[in-house]
C-alpha positions as a Python dict, from the first residue, in 0.01 Angstrom:
ca = {
    (1, 'M'): (0, 0, 0),
    (2, 'P'): (-203, 156, -272),
    (3, 'T'): (-567, 121, -242),
    (4, 'V'): (-774, 27, -537),
    (5, 'V'): (-1076, 230, -584),
    (6, 'L'): (-1351, 91, -794),
    (7, 'A'): (-1576, 321, -970),
    (8, 'K'): (-1931, 288, -884),
    (9, 'D'): (-2054, 312, -1237),
    (10, 'S'): (-1821, 47, -1385),
    (11, 'N'): (-1960, -291, -1442),
    (12, 'F'): (-1705, -565, -1439),
    (13, 'L'): (-1911, -773, -1675),
    (14, 'V'): (-1884, -521, -1957),
    (15, 'P'): (-1545, -523, -2132),
    (16, 'N'): (-1356, -200, -2140),
    (17, 'G'): (-1080, -84, -2380),
    (18, 'T'): (-795, -241, -2186),
    (19, 'F'): (-950, -575, -2220),
    (20, 'L'): (-981, -539, -2595),
    (21, 'V'): (-615, -433, -2630),
    (22, 'E'): (-503, -726, -2419),
    (23, 'L'): (-721, -960, -2624),
    (24, 'V'): (-572, -836, -2952),
    (25, 'A'): (-217, -862, -2814),
    (26, 'F'): (-292, -1215, -2697),
    (27, 'L'): (-428, -1316, -3038),
    (28, 'I'): (-121, -1168, -3212),
    (29, 'I'): (116, -1353, -2978),
    (30, 'L'): (-91, -1667, -3029),
    (31, 'A'): (-70, -1628, -3409),
    (32, 'V'): (306, -1568, -3393),
    (33, 'I'): (353, -1870, -3171),
    (34, 'G'): (120, -2073, -3398),
    (35, 'R'): (322, -1977, -3710),
    (36, 'L'): (676, -1969, -3575),
    (37, 'V'): (698, -2195, -3271),
    (38, 'V'): (439, -2470, -3318),
    (39, 'P'): (556, -2608, -3660),
    (40, 'P'): (918, -2671, -3546),
    (41, 'V'): (791, -2824, -3221),
    (42, 'Q'): (545, -3044, -3414),
    (43, 'R'): (821, -3142, -3657),
    (44, 'V'): (1048, -3240, -3363),
    (45, 'L'): (762, -3434, -3202),
    (46, 'R'): (685, -3608, -3533),
    (47, 'E'): (1054, -3701, -3575),
    (48, 'R'): (1067, -3820, -3217),
    (49, 'R'): (750, -4029, -3272),
    (50, 'E'): (901, -4182, -3588),
    (51, 'L'): (1229, -4252, -3406),
    (52, 'I'): (1044, -4419, -3121),
    (53, 'G'): (837, -4621, -3373),
    (54, 'R'): (1157, -4736, -3549),
    (55, 'Q'): (1314, -4825, -3216),
    (56, 'F'): (1006, -5030, -3122),
    (57, 'A'): (1019, -5207, -3461),
    (58, 'E'): (1392, -5274, -3418),
    (59, 'A'): (1332, -5398, -3064),
    (60, 'R'): (1056, -5629, -3192),
    (61, 'E'): (1287, -5763, -3465),
    (62, 'A'): (1570, -5805, -3214),
    (63, 'K'): (1334, -5994, -2984),
    (64, 'E'): (1227, -6223, -3270),
    (65, 'R'): (1592, -6283, -3365),
    (66, 'A'): (1675, -6355, -3000),
    (67, 'E'): (1388, -6604, -2980),
    (68, 'E'): (1505, -6770, -3302),
    (69, 'A'): (1862, -6780, -3169),
    (70, 'E'): (1739, -6929, -2843),
    (71, 'A'): (1538, -7193, -3031),
    (72, 'A'): (1845, -7273, -3245),
    (73, 'Y'): (2056, -7292, -2928),
    (74, 'H'): (1813, -7535, -2764),
    (75, 'E'): (1800, -7745, -3080),
    (76, 'A'): (2181, -7749, -3100),
    (77, 'M'): (2203, -7849, -2733),
    (78, 'N'): (1953, -8130, -2785),
    (79, 'D'): (2149, -8248, -3090),
    (80, 'A'): (2473, -8230, -2892),
    (81, 'R'): (2319, -8428, -2606),
    (82, 'A'): (2191, -8692, -2848),
    (83, 'E'): (2531, -8710, -3017),
    (84, 'A'): (2707, -8737, -2679),
    (85, 'T'): (2471, -9017, -2580),
    (86, 'A'): (2540, -9197, -2908),
    (87, 'I'): (2916, -9155, -2859),
    (88, 'R'): (2892, -9288, -2502),
    (89, 'E'): (2690, -9589, -2618),
    (90, 'K'): (2935, -9654, -2902),
    (91, 'A'): (3231, -9627, -2663),
    (92, 'R'): (3056, -9858, -2415),
    (93, 'A'): (2991, -10111, -2693),
    (94, 'Q'): (3352, -10087, -2814),
    (95, 'G'): (3476, -10126, -2457),
    (96, 'Q'): (3259, -10434, -2408),
    (97, 'K'): (3382, -10574, -2740),
    (98, 'I'): (3745, -10517, -2636),
    (99, 'I'): (3677, -10679, -2298),
    (100, 'D'): (3515, -10979, -2470),
    (101, 'E'): (3807, -11009, -2712),
    (102, 'L'): (4056, -10989, -2426),
    (103, 'R'): (3862, -11250, -2231),
    (104, 'A'): (3853, -11478, -2534),
    (105, 'T'): (4226, -11425, -2590),
    (106, 'A'): (4299, -11486, -2222),
    (107, 'Q'): (4082, -11800, -2223),
    (108, 'A'): (4255, -11927, -2537),
    (109, 'E'): (4595, -11856, -2380),
    (110, 'A'): (4489, -12027, -2058),
    (111, 'D'): (4362, -12329, -2253),
    (112, 'R'): (4688, -12339, -2449),
    (113, 'V'): (4896, -12319, -2129),
    (114, 'I'): (4683, -12590, -1967),
    (115, 'A'): (4717, -12810, -2275),
    (116, 'E'): (5094, -12755, -2281),
    (117, 'G'): (5109, -12832, -1908),
    (118, 'R'): (4909, -13151, -1956),
    (119, 'Q'): (5130, -13249, -2249),
    (120, 'Q'): (5441, -13181, -2043),
    (121, 'L'): (5295, -13384, -1756),
    (122, 'A'): (5210, -13667, -1994),
    (123, 'D'): (5560, -13651, -2147),
    (124, 'S'): (5722, -13640, -1802),
    (125, 'R'): (5503, -13928, -1684),
    (126, 'A'): (5589, -14133, -1992),
    (127, 'A'): (5959, -14058, -1943),
    (128, 'L'): (5937, -14147, -1574),
    (129, 'V'): (5746, -14465, -1649),
    (130, 'T'): (6005, -14564, -1908),
    (131, 'E'): (6289, -14480, -1673),
    (132, 'L'): (6119, -14662, -1384),
    (133, 'R'): (6051, -14966, -1603),
    (134, 'A'): (6412, -14978, -1703),
    (135, 'E'): (6528, -14936, -1343),
    (136, 'V'): (6269, -15177, -1205),
    (137, 'G'): (6359, -15419, -1483),
    (138, 'S'): (6728, -15409, -1406),
    (139, 'L'): (6664, -15440, -1034),
    (140, 'G'): (6418, -15721, -1098),
    (141, 'V'): (6666, -15904, -1319),
    (142, 'E'): (6938, -15865, -1058),
    (143, 'L'): (6705, -15980, -782),
    (144, 'A'): (6574, -16268, -991),
    (145, 'G'): (6931, -16367, -1070),
    (146, 'R'): (7013, -16377, -701),
    (147, 'I'): (6698, -16576, -625),
    (148, 'V'): (6729, -16817, -914),
    (149, 'G'): (7099, -16839, -884),
    (150, 'E'): (7173, -16806, -1250),
    (151, 'S'): (7283, -16510, -1447),
    (152, 'L'): (7025, -16342, -1664),
    (153, 'A'): (7275, -16176, -1888),
    (154, 'D'): (7099, -16251, -2212),
    (155, 'E'): (6940, -15919, -2319),
    (156, 'A'): (6643, -16063, -2514),
    (157, 'R'): (6559, -16302, -2238),
    (158, 'R'): (6594, -16036, -1973),
    (159, 'T'): (6369, -15795, -2168),
    (160, 'G'): (6101, -16061, -2207),
    (161, 'I'): (6105, -16144, -1837),
    (162, 'V'): (6092, -15776, -1740),
    (163, 'E'): (5800, -15708, -1975),
    (164, 'Q'): (5616, -16011, -1840),
    (165, 'F'): (5677, -15900, -1482),
    (166, 'L'): (5562, -15544, -1548),
    (167, 'A'): (5252, -15665, -1731),
    (168, 'G'): (5169, -15874, -1428),
    (169, 'L'): (5215, -15568, -1207),
    (170, 'D'): (4990, -15363, -1433),
    (171, 'E'): (4720, -15630, -1413),
    (172, 'R'): (4741, -15635, -1034),
    (173, 'S'): (4726, -15256, -1009),
    (174, 'D'): (4417, -15249, -1236),
    (175, 'E'): (4226, -15519, -1044),
    (176, 'P'): (4185, -15331, -711),
    (177, 'T'): (4067, -15019, -889),
    (178, 'A'): (3811, -15218, -1087),
    (179, 'T'): (3685, -15403, -780),
    (180, 'A'): (3682, -15082, -577),
    (181, 'G'): (3478, -14910, -849),
    (182, 'Q'): (3228, -15201, -845),
    (183, 'Q'): (3192, -15191, -467),
    (184, 'R'): (3107, -14823, -464),
}
């Protein structure tokens, strides 16, 4: 290994010629770098700064648009919910109206059927009463003829007797109901 020998008369605080040459070379390199390298680097940095600034501005605008879109979305959802609620209420009201109409129609039909049934019962009862009167009358005339011993062949006379007999029966059938109603 080489040994470095320091001169005894050299002072390291005093610059020598080598130092001055190195200083001049450094300043020349610094000037060359300052003129040739720094401006393109600064231009690239400036462009990069501008690009980043534009990207931040675009990001800010995109964020604002996203917030507006989100607000519009929420408003549209609220409107849709309100509209759905209105449609449900309208459908419920229409359903209730249809049910009420069907009930009214069914009640009217039931009343009509009941009225027809009552009319048929009344007609059947009247027909049975007429038929029974005629049968009871003919049986009564025959029985009365056997009891009395004379023929009751005269139609007008027979009809009068039958009507009188049936009226008497009607009076008897009404009396117990009237007296039973008074006793209660």
